[in-house]
Every structure is written in structure tokens, then in C-alpha cells.
C-alpha positions as a Markdown table, in Angstrom:
| # | Residue | x | y | z |
|---|---|---|---|---|
| 1 | Met | 2.1 | 2.2 | 1.7 |
| 2 | Ser | 5.0 | 0.1 | 0.3 |
| 3 | Arg | 5.7 | 0.1 | -3.4 |
| 4 | Phe | 5.2 | -3.7 | -3.6 |
| 5 | Gly | 2.1 | -3.9 | -1.6 |
| 6 | Arg | 0.2 | -0.9 | -2.8 |
| 7 | Leu | -3.3 | -1.4 | -3.9 |
| 8 | Val | -4.7 | 1.4 | -5.8 |
| 9 | Ser | -8.4 | 1.9 | -5.0 |
| 10 | Val | -10.4 | 1.3 | -8.1 |
| 11 | Ser | -14.0 | 2.4 | -8.0 |
| 12 | Leu | -16.6 | -0.1 | -9.1 |
| 13 | Ala | -19.8 | -2.3 | -9.0 |
| 14 | Leu | -22.0 | -1.7 | -12.1 |
| 15 | Val | -25.4 | -0.1 | -11.9 |
| 16 | Ala | -27.9 | 0.5 | -14.5 |
| 17 | Ser | -28.4 | 4.1 | -15.4 |
| 18 | Gly | -30.6 | 5.7 | -18.0 |
| 19 | Thr | -28.9 | 7.1 | -21.0 |
| 20 | Val | -30.0 | 10.6 | -22.2 |
| 21 | Ala | -29.3 | 11.2 | -25.9 |
| 22 | Leu | -28.0 | 14.7 | -26.1 |
| 23 | Ala | -25.8 | 16.6 | -28.5 |
| 24 | Gln | -22.0 | 16.8 | -28.3 |
| 25 | Pro | -21.1 | 19.6 | -25.7 |
| 26 | His | -19.0 | 22.5 | -26.5 |
| 27 | Leu | -16.2 | 20.9 | -24.5 |
| 28 | Thr | -14.0 | 18.3 | -26.2 |
| 29 | Ala | -13.4 | 14.8 | -24.7 |
| 30 | Leu | -9.8 | 16.0 | -23.9 |
| 31 | Glu | -11.1 | 19.1 | -22.2 |
| 32 | Ile | -13.6 | 17.1 | -20.1 |
| 33 | Leu | -10.8 | 14.8 | -18.9 |
| 34 | Arg | -8.5 | 17.7 | -18.3 |
| 35 | Arg | -11.1 | 19.4 | -16.1 |
| 36 | Ser | -11.6 | 16.2 | -14.2 |
| 37 | Ile | -8.0 | 16.3 | -13.2 |
| 38 | Glu | -8.2 | 20.0 | -12.2 |
| 39 | Ser | -11.3 | 19.3 | -10.1 |
| 40 | Arg | -9.3 | 17.2 | -7.7 |
| 41 | Ser | -7.7 | 20.4 | -6.3 |
| 42 | Thr | -10.7 | 22.7 | -6.6 |
| 43 | Val | -13.9 | 20.8 | -5.6 |
| 44 | Asp | -15.0 | 19.7 | -2.1 |
| 45 | Phe | -17.3 | 16.7 | -1.9 |
| 46 | Ser | -18.4 | 13.8 | 0.3 |
| 47 | Gly | -19.9 | 10.5 | -1.0 |
| 48 | Leu | -20.2 | 6.8 | -1.1 |
| 49 | Arg | -18.3 | 4.8 | -3.7 |
| 50 | Ser | -18.3 | 1.1 | -4.6 |
| 51 | Val | -15.2 | -0.6 | -6.0 |
| 52 | Val | -15.1 | -4.0 | -7.8 |
| 53 | Val | -12.2 | -5.8 | -9.4 |
| 54 | Phe | -12.7 | -8.5 | -12.1 |
| 55 | Asp | -10.3 | -11.1 | -13.7 |
| 56 | Gly | -11.3 | -12.7 | -17.0 |
| 57 | Gly | -14.9 | -11.5 | -16.5 |
| 58 | Thr | -15.2 | -13.0 | -13.0 |
| 59 | Lys | -15.6 | -10.8 | -9.9 |
| 60 | Leu | -12.6 | -11.1 | -7.6 |
| 61 | His | -13.2 | -8.5 | -4.9 |
| 62 | Gly | -15.5 | -5.6 | -4.0 |
| 63 | Val | -15.5 | -2.8 | -1.3 |
| 64 | Arg | -17.7 | 0.1 | -0.3 |
| 65 | Gln | -16.0 | 3.3 | 0.7 |
| 66 | Gln | -16.9 | 6.7 | 2.3 |
| 67 | Ile | -14.9 | 9.4 | 0.5 |
| 68 | Asp | -14.4 | 13.0 | 1.8 |
| 69 | Cys | -12.4 | 15.5 | -0.2 |
| 70 | Lys | -11.4 | 19.0 | 0.9 |
| 71 | Ala | -9.6 | 20.9 | -1.8 |
| 72 | Pro | -6.9 | 21.4 | -2.7 |
| 73 | Asp | -5.1 | 18.6 | -1.1 |
| 74 | Arg | -7.0 | 16.7 | 1.6 |
| 75 | Leu | -8.6 | 13.3 | 1.0 |
| 76 | Arg | -10.0 | 10.6 | 3.3 |
| 77 | Ile | -11.1 | 7.1 | 2.2 |
| 78 | Leu | -12.7 | 4.8 | 4.8 |
| 79 | Val | -13.7 | 1.3 | 3.9 |
| 80 | Leu | -17.2 | 0.5 | 5.2 |
| 81 | Ala | -17.6 | -3.1 | 3.8 |
| 82 | Pro | -16.8 | -6.0 | 3.6 |
| 83 | Glu | -16.6 | -6.7 | 7.3 |
| 84 | Ser | -13.1 | -8.2 | 6.9 |
| 85 | Glu | -11.8 | -4.8 | 5.6 |
| 86 | Lys | -14.0 | -2.4 | 7.6 |
| 87 | Gly | -12.1 | 0.4 | 9.1 |
| 88 | Thr | -9.2 | 0.4 | 6.6 |
| 89 | Leu | -8.3 | 4.0 | 6.2 |
| 90 | Cys | -6.3 | 6.1 | 3.7 |
| 91 | Ile | -5.7 | 9.8 | 4.6 |
| 92 | Thr | -3.9 | 12.4 | 2.6 |
| 93 | Asn | -3.1 | 15.9 | 3.7 |
| 94 | Gly | -1.2 | 17.0 | 0.7 |
| 95 | Arg | 2.3 | 16.3 | 2.1 |
| 96 | Val | 1.9 | 12.9 | 3.7 |
| 97 | Gln | -0.3 | 9.9 | 3.1 |
| 98 | Trp | -1.3 | 7.4 | 5.8 |
| 99 | His | -2.7 | 3.9 | 5.1 |
| 100 | Tyr | -4.0 | 2.2 | 8.2 |
| 101 | Asp | -5.1 | -1.4 | 8.3 |
| 102 | Pro | -6.7 | -2.3 | 11.6 |
| 103 | Thr | -6.6 | -6.1 | 10.8 |
| 104 | Thr | -2.8 | -6.1 | 10.7 |
| 105 | Gly | -2.2 | -3.2 | 13.0 |
| 106 | His | 0.0 | -1.5 | 10.4 |
| 107 | Ala | 0.1 | 2.2 | 9.6 |
| 108 | Val | 2.1 | 3.0 | 6.5 |
| 109 | Arg | 3.4 | 6.6 | 6.1 |
| 110 | Ala | 4.4 | 7.8 | 2.6 |
| 111 | Glu | 5.7 | 11.3 | 1.6 |
| 112 | Leu | 4.0 | 12.9 | -1.4 |
| 113 | Ala | 5.1 | 15.2 | -4.2 |
| 114 | Pro | 3.6 | 18.7 | -3.9 |
| 115 | Pro | -0.1 | 18.7 | -5.1 |
| 116 | Arg | 0.5 | 21.3 | -7.8 |
| 117 | Gln | 3.3 | 19.3 | -9.2 |
| 118 | Thr | 1.2 | 16.1 | -9.2 |
| 119 | Ala | -1.7 | 17.9 | -11.0 |
| 120 | Glu | 0.6 | 19.3 | -13.6 |
| 121 | Gln | 2.2 | 15.8 | -14.2 |
| 122 | Arg | -1.3 | 14.3 | -14.7 |
| 123 | Val | -2.3 | 17.0 | -17.2 |
| 124 | Gln | 1.0 | 16.4 | -19.1 |
| 125 | Glu | 0.4 | 12.7 | -19.1 |
| 126 | Leu | -3.2 | 13.2 | -20.4 |
| 127 | Glu | -1.9 | 15.5 | -23.2 |
| 128 | Arg | 0.7 | 12.8 | -24.2 |
| 129 | Leu | -2.0 | 10.2 | -24.1 |
| 130 | Ala | -4.3 | 12.2 | -26.4 |
| 131 | Lys | -1.6 | 12.2 | -29.1 |
| 132 | Arg | -1.4 | 8.5 | -29.3 |
| 133 | Met | -4.9 | 7.4 | -28.2 |
| 134 | Arg | -8.4 | 8.2 | -29.5 |
| 135 | Leu | -10.7 | 10.0 | -27.1 |
| 136 | Gln | -14.4 | 9.9 | -27.9 |
| 137 | Tyr | -17.3 | 11.8 | -26.4 |
| 138 | Val | -20.3 | 9.4 | -26.4 |
| 139 | Gly | -23.1 | 11.3 | -24.7 |
| 140 | Glu | -24.6 | 11.9 | -21.3 |
| 141 | Glu | -25.8 | 9.6 | -18.5 |
| 142 | Glu | -27.0 | 10.0 | -15.0 |
| 143 | Ile | -24.8 | 8.7 | -12.1 |
| 144 | Ala | -25.8 | 9.1 | -8.5 |
| 145 | Gly | -28.5 | 11.6 | -9.5 |
| 146 | Arg | -26.0 | 13.7 | -11.4 |
| 147 | Arg | -25.8 | 14.5 | -15.1 |
| 148 | Thr | -22.4 | 13.3 | -16.5 |
| 149 | His | -20.4 | 13.5 | -19.7 |
| 150 | Val | -19.3 | 10.1 | -20.9 |
| 151 | Val | -15.8 | 9.7 | -22.5 |
| 152 | Lys | -14.2 | 6.6 | -24.0 |
| 153 | Val | -10.5 | 6.1 | -24.5 |
| 154 | Tyr | -9.3 | 3.7 | -27.2 |
| 155 | Thr | -5.8 | 2.6 | -28.3 |
| 156 | Ser | -4.6 | 3.6 | -31.8 |
| 157 | Glu | -5.6 | 0.1 | -32.8 |
| 158 | Gly | -9.2 | 0.7 | -31.6 |
| 159 | Leu | -9.1 | -1.3 | -28.4 |
| 160 | Leu | -11.3 | 0.2 | -25.6 |
| 161 | Val | -9.3 | 0.6 | -22.4 |
| 162 | Lys | -11.2 | 3.1 | -20.3 |
| 163 | Lys | -14.6 | 4.7 | -20.0 |
| 164 | Ser | -15.3 | 7.7 | -17.7 |
| 165 | Trp | -18.4 | 9.4 | -16.5 |
| 166 | Val | -17.6 | 13.0 | -15.5 |
| 167 | Asp | -20.0 | 15.3 | -13.6 |
| 168 | Ala | -21.2 | 17.9 | -16.1 |
| 169 | Glu | -21.2 | 20.7 | -13.5 |
| 170 | His | -18.3 | 20.0 | -11.1 |
| 171 | Phe | -16.2 | 17.7 | -13.4 |
| 172 | Val | -15.6 | 15.2 | -10.6 |
| 173 | Thr | -15.3 | 11.7 | -12.1 |
| 174 | Leu | -18.3 | 9.8 | -10.8 |
| 175 | Lys | -17.7 | 6.5 | -12.5 |
| 176 | Thr | -14.8 | 4.7 | -14.2 |
| 177 | Gln | -14.5 | 1.4 | -16.0 |
| 178 | Arg | -11.3 | -0.1 | -17.2 |
| 179 | Phe | -11.1 | -2.9 | -19.8 |
| 180 | Asp | -8.7 | -5.8 | -20.4 |
| 181 | Ser | -7.2 | -6.7 | -23.8 |
| 182 | His | -10.3 | -8.8 | -24.6 |
| 183 | Gly | -12.7 | -5.9 | -24.0 |
| 184 | Arg | -13.9 | -7.2 | -20.6 |
| 185 | Val | -14.4 | -5.0 | -17.6 |
| 186 | Lys | -11.5 | -5.5 | -15.3 |
| 187 | Ser | -12.4 | -2.8 | -12.8 |
| 188 | Ser | -15.3 | -0.5 | -12.2 |
| 189 | Ala | -15.8 | 2.3 | -9.7 |
| 190 | Phe | -18.9 | 4.5 | -9.2 |
| 191 | Phe | -20.5 | 6.8 | -6.6 |
| 192 | Thr | -23.9 | 5.9 | -5.3 |
| 193 | Arg | -24.2 | 9.1 | -3.5 |
| 194 | Ile | -22.3 | 12.4 | -3.6 |
| 195 | Thr | -22.7 | 15.9 | -2.0 |
| 196 | Tyr | -20.8 | 18.9 | -3.1 |
| 197 | Asn | -19.5 | 21.6 | -0.7 |
| 198 | Pro | -20.3 | 19.7 | 2.4 |
| 199 | Ala | -19.4 | 21.0 | 5.9 |
| 200 | Leu | -16.4 | 18.9 | 6.6 |
| 201 | Asp | -14.7 | 18.9 | 10.0 |
| 202 | Pro | -10.9 | 19.6 | 9.3 |
| 203 | Ser | -10.0 | 17.1 | 12.1 |
| 204 | Ile | -11.1 | 14.1 | 10.0 |
| 205 | Phe | -8.0 | 14.6 | 7.8 |
| 206 | Asp | -5.7 | 14.3 | 10.8 |
| 207 | Phe | -4.2 | 10.9 | 11.7 |
| 208 | Glu | -2.4 | 9.8 | 14.8 |
| 209 | Pro | -1.3 | 6.1 | 14.7 |
| 210 | Pro | -2.8 | 4.1 | 17.5 |
| 211 | Ala | -0.4 | 3.2 | 20.3 |
| 212 | Asp | -0.5 | -0.5 | 19.6 |
| 213 | Cys | 0.1 | -0.3 | 15.8 |
| 214 | Thr | 3.3 | -0.7 | 13.8 |
| 215 | Val | 4.4 | 2.4 | 11.8 |
| 216 | Ile | 6.1 | 1.6 | 8.5 |
| 217 | Asp | 8.0 | 4.2 | 6.5 |
| 218 | Gly | 6.7 | 3.9 | 3.0 |
| 219 | Glu | 7.7 | 5.2 | -0.4 |
| 220 | Arg | 9.1 | 8.7 | -1.1 |
| 221 | Pro | 8.7 | 10.6 | -4.4 |
| 222 | Cys | 11.3 | 9.5 | -6.9 |
| 223 | Glu | 12.8 | 11.0 | -10.0 |
| 224 | Arg | 11.6 | 9.7 | -13.4 |
| 225 | Met | 14.3 | 9.6 | -16.0 |
| 226 | Pro | 15.3 | 8.1 | -19.4 |
| 227 | Leu | 16.1 | 4.4 | -19.2 |
| 228 | Ser | 19.8 | 4.9 | -20.1 |
| 229 | Lys | 20.2 | 7.2 | -17.1 |
| 230 | Ala | 18.4 | 4.9 | -14.8 |
| 231 | Glu | 20.5 | 1.9 | -16.0 |
| 232 | Lys | 23.7 | 3.9 | -15.3 |
| 233 | Gln | 22.5 | 4.9 | -11.8 |
| 234 | Ala | 21.4 | 1.3 | -10.9 |
| 235 | Gly | 24.6 | -0.2 | -12.3 |
| 236 | Phe | 22.9 | -2.9 | -14.5 |
| 237 | Arg | 21.0 | -3.2 | -17.7 |
| 238 | Ala | 17.2 | -3.5 | -17.8 |
| 239 | Val | 15.5 | -6.7 | -19.0 |
| 240 | Leu | 12.4 | -5.8 | -21.0 |
| 241 | Pro | 9.6 | -8.4 | -21.7 |
| 242 | Arg | 9.4 | -9.7 | -25.2 |
| 243 | Tyr | 5.6 | -9.7 | -25.0 |
| 244 | Leu | 3.2 | -6.9 | -23.9 |
| 245 | Pro | -0.6 | -7.1 | -23.7 |
| 246 | Pro | -2.4 | -5.5 | -26.6 |
| 247 | Gly | -2.3 | -1.7 | -26.3 |
| 248 | Tyr | 0.6 | -1.5 | -23.8 |
| 249 | Arg | 3.9 | 0.2 | -24.5 |
| 250 | Phe | 7.1 | 0.6 | -22.5 |
| 251 | Gln | 7.6 | 4.2 | -21.2 |
| 252 | Pro | 11.3 | 4.7 | -21.9 |
| 253 | Asn | 11.4 | 8.2 | -20.3 |
| 254 | Arg | 9.7 | 7.2 | -17.0 |
| 255 | Ala | 12.2 | 4.8 | -15.6 |
| 256 | Ala | 13.3 | 5.2 | -12.0 |
| 257 | Val | 15.7 | 3.8 | -9.4 |
| 258 | Ile | 14.5 | 3.2 | -5.9 |
| 259 | Glu | 16.2 | 1.5 | -2.9 |
| 260 | Met | 15.2 | -1.7 | -1.2 |
| 261 | Asn | 17.2 | -3.1 | 1.7 |
| 262 | Gly | 20.2 | -1.0 | 0.6 |
| 263 | Gln | 20.1 | -2.2 | -3.0 |
| 264 | Pro | 19.2 | -0.3 | -6.1 |
| 265 | Val | 16.0 | -1.4 | -7.8 |
| 266 | Leu | 15.2 | -0.5 | -11.4 |
| 267 | Trp | 11.6 | 0.5 | -11.8 |
| 268 | Leu | 10.1 | 0.2 | -15.3 |
| 269 | Ser | 6.6 | 1.3 | -16.4 |
| 270 | Phe | 4.3 | 0.1 | -19.1 |
| 271 | Ser | 1.0 | 1.8 | -20.1 |
| 272 | Asn | -1.9 | 1.5 | -22.5 |
| 273 | Gly | -2.9 | 5.1 | -21.9 |
| 274 | Ala | -5.4 | 4.3 | -19.2 |
| 275 | Asp | -3.7 | 1.7 | -16.9 |
| 276 | Thr | -0.1 | 1.1 | -16.0 |
| 277 | Phe | 1.8 | -1.9 | -14.7 |
| 278 | Ser | 5.3 | -1.9 | -13.3 |
| 279 | Leu | 8.3 | -4.2 | -13.5 |
| 280 | Phe | 10.9 | -4.0 | -10.7 |
| 281 | Gln | 14.3 | -5.6 | -11.2 |
| 282 | Arg | 17.2 | -6.0 | -8.8 |
| 283 | Pro | 20.3 | -8.2 | -8.5 |
| 284 | Gly | 20.0 | -11.1 | -6.1 |
| 285 | Ser | 18.2 | -14.3 | -5.3 |
| 286 | Gly | 14.6 | -15.1 | -4.8 |
| 287 | Pro | 11.9 | -17.8 | -5.5 |
| 288 | Arg | 12.7 | -19.9 | -8.6 |
| 289 | Glu | 9.0 | -20.3 | -9.3 |
| 290 | Pro | 6.8 | -17.2 | -9.5 |
| 291 | Val | 5.1 | -16.3 | -6.2 |
| 292 | Gln | 1.9 | -14.3 | -6.5 |
| 293 | Arg | 0.5 | -12.1 | -3.8 |
| 294 | Gly | -2.6 | -10.1 | -4.9 |
| 295 | Arg | -1.6 | -8.0 | -7.9 |
| 296 | Ser | 2.1 | -8.7 | -7.6 |
| 297 | Met | 4.3 | -11.6 | -8.9 |
| 298 | Thr | 7.9 | -12.2 | -7.8 |
| 299 | Trp | 10.5 | -14.6 | -9.1 |
| 300 | Gln | 14.2 | -15.1 | -9.8 |
| 301 | Glu | 15.7 | -15.4 | -13.3 |
| 302 | Gly | 19.4 | -15.1 | -14.5 |
| 303 | Gly | 20.8 | -13.5 | -11.3 |
| 304 | Phe | 18.0 | -11.0 | -10.9 |
| 305 | Val | 14.8 | -10.8 | -8.9 |
| 306 | Phe | 11.8 | -9.5 | -10.8 |
| 307 | Thr | 8.4 | -8.2 | -9.5 |
| 308 | Leu | 5.5 | -7.5 | -11.7 |
| 309 | Leu | 2.9 | -5.2 | -10.1 |
| 310 | Gly | -0.4 | -4.0 | -11.7 |
| 311 | Thr | -4.0 | -4.8 | -12.6 |
| 312 | Leu | -3.2 | -7.2 | -15.4 |
| 313 | Ala | -5.4 | -10.2 | -15.8 |
| 314 | Gln | -3.8 | -13.4 | -14.4 |
| 315 | Ala | -3.3 | -14.9 | -17.9 |
| 316 | Glu | -1.7 | -11.7 | -19.2 |
| 317 | Met | 0.6 | -11.4 | -16.1 |
| 318 | Gln | 1.8 | -15.0 | -16.7 |
| 319 | Lys | 2.5 | -14.3 | -20.4 |
| 320 | Val | 4.5 | -11.1 | -19.5 |
| 321 | Gln | 6.5 | -13.1 | -16.8 |
| 322 | Ser | 7.4 | -15.9 | -19.2 |
| 323 | Ala | 8.6 | -13.3 | -21.8 |
| 324 | Ile | 11.2 | -11.8 | -19.4 |
| 325 | Arg | 14.5 | -13.6 | -20.1 |
| 326 | Pro | 17.8 | -12.1 | -19.0 |
């Protein structure tokens, strides 16, 4: 789907689960998270997942999904509820991803990087994260009838940013919570049911756009590069925010240049180790006052159009926006 309209599915809805007080496993927190990345290309499963997004402690939105995964590179996510989003479909075959929205009649096609390359990049990012964050194994809990290892991720300042429940046998992540800068849950995802090694019909991972839908060519894999190289390629200097939410840092070696309507757009990334938000910058004109659509905010300032995109709380997004001054 498009770079500016993409919604990343975050799994959620909190459920009570009994905690089992067990000793630290032989695996470290880092190894548990590394294996959870590797499991995406080695484990077949089918299950039901709930996803809820919060802002400032208030629930904004929730969905229920059917998820089918056929290793190493096929994934199908079908929205079951709410009724307004029922039938929304995301299908990946390892090379191409389709996102189909029956309410708009749009089918967005996006090319993907090779699965092996994506997995290697995720492991490398995890290893970089482990050098500047604190990973803590905190015990075991049961999720969807499965025993899981529970791992917390903290910033170097001690701010909790993420909590993961990883299947102790198959290392699939069964639940994830992400936290804002005030320690409040901002998204939560969890499986209510999961089956491993199911008999999946290969045809469910095929997608043929309906005859009456509009096909949109989405994003293509882009090169990440140092900021200086990206600025030279784009032809203008980046404007960095003077304020970042606690725990977030600019990623100077993960800048990129993409094209929008024939114009270069500078893409900057900021991360707290668990979550990332993006700032897009291009020359031109746009709305003088910030216009917000879902998780994006667009405005014009000093001859540039900026777009913030991510899962920041509303108040934090406004503070970052006001701190961008060309």
C-alpha cells in the first residue's frame, strides 16, 4: 500500500493470563527475540489475532484478524471484525504484497525485498538495538494455551517501550505490547487461538484483483543510506525536529530518497528501539495548518511539505511537528 497511507497491523486487545513463576531459561532475551524473527521464515501456523490501538490510554480502534502463514514467505491476514472493515485483506507471497480494501474498491500492489534479505536486516537491527537498549527476560506466561517467554525492552534511560510474549517451543510472537513515553500501552496484539503446521491450501495466498476494483501501484524497496548521501541525491538539506519523544533517536544511516509525483522526497526515520516514526520532506506547497489523517500529519513550512507518519500519541506528534522549523 502507499507509503503515506500504510497502516501497519498491530496486534492487540488485552486478556488476563496466569503468570507462571519459572527460572530464567538457558536462552537469553536477545536469543529469544532473534529466534522470533527467524521463526517467520520457518514455522507454519494459522490463528485468530486481536489488534487494538490506544492514544493517551484511550482505545482508538480494534480489529479481529484471521492469520495464515506458510513458511518461508507466504502470509495472509483477513479482517473479520468490525463490520466496517470486514473483508480487508493483506496477502504476501514473498515477492509482492497486495492490500485489498473492499469498502473503497482499491487493491494496492507493492514489491517486496527478498525474504532472506528482510530477515537478515531484522536480525541486524535487533543486534544494534541490543547494544543501546536493555533487554530483560521476566518469566513465562500462557497465551492462547501456549507457554511463552516474556521479554521486556527498555531504553538506556529505563523507559519501557515494548513487551513480547514468544512461544517457548516454536518462537512465534503470540503477544506484543508497545508503550508511549508515559509508560501507557499504545498498542497491543495477541493471538486468541493458534494452530501449528496446519493443512493450508496454497491457493489462499493467491490474489486476483476483482474486475471492478482500482489497482494502485504501491511502494518499491528503496535503498537506505547515510543522511549526507540522501541529501545530495534529493538536492536539498534535511530539516530535523528540535524535539523528539523520550527514547527516540534519529537514525542517520537509514535515510532514503523516494519519488512522489516526479519529485524527490527525503525520508527520515526515528526509533526508540521498538517503534519507528518517519518524517517525509519535499519541496513544494501544501496546507499551512497541519492536516491529520489517521496516523499521518501533513503541512507546509518554509518552502517544504512535511509529513509525519507513525504511531506517536497525538500530543507527541504535535510537539514534533511544532519543533520542525526550516
